[in-house]
N, C-alpha and C positions, 0 to 999 in steps of 0.2 A: 622507538621503533614500534611498529604495529604488531599486535598479536596475531598469530595464524588463525584463519577461519576454521572452525570445526566442521566435520562432515554433518550433513543433515540427516537426522534419524529417519529410518523407514517406518511407515505406519502399517500396522497390522490390525486385523479384526475390526471391531466396531469403529475404532478411530478412522481407519482406512475407508470404511463404508460411508461414515458421516462426511469425511472430506470430499469423497467422490460425488456425493449428493450436492454438497455445497458448490462445487466448481461446475457441475452440470447445470445448475440453475442460475447461471450468471445472467445479469440483466444490465442493460445500459443505464448509465447514470441519469437521474432525473434533472430537469432544468434547475430545480432548487439546489440540488447537490453541486452542480456545475457552478452555479452563482456563488455558493458559499466557498468552493475551492478557489474560484477566481478572486474573490474578495480577500481570502487569506493570502493568496499569492501576492496581490497588490500591496497588502500591509507588509509582508516580509521584504518585498522589493523596495518599498519606501524607506525601511529602517536599515537596509543593508547598504554599505558603501564600498563595494568591491571595485577595484580598478582593473579593467580588462585591457 
């Protein structure tokens, strides 16, 4: 049986400020990042043998 998921802690002070800055500067993935993700996906897809 799975363990229950704990509540996510709230951020305060400098941690909250740093987190807010990081998420406000979100940028789209570069073509290189997309290509690496696609390659990793294809590798995982090739080694898995799930039957749907």
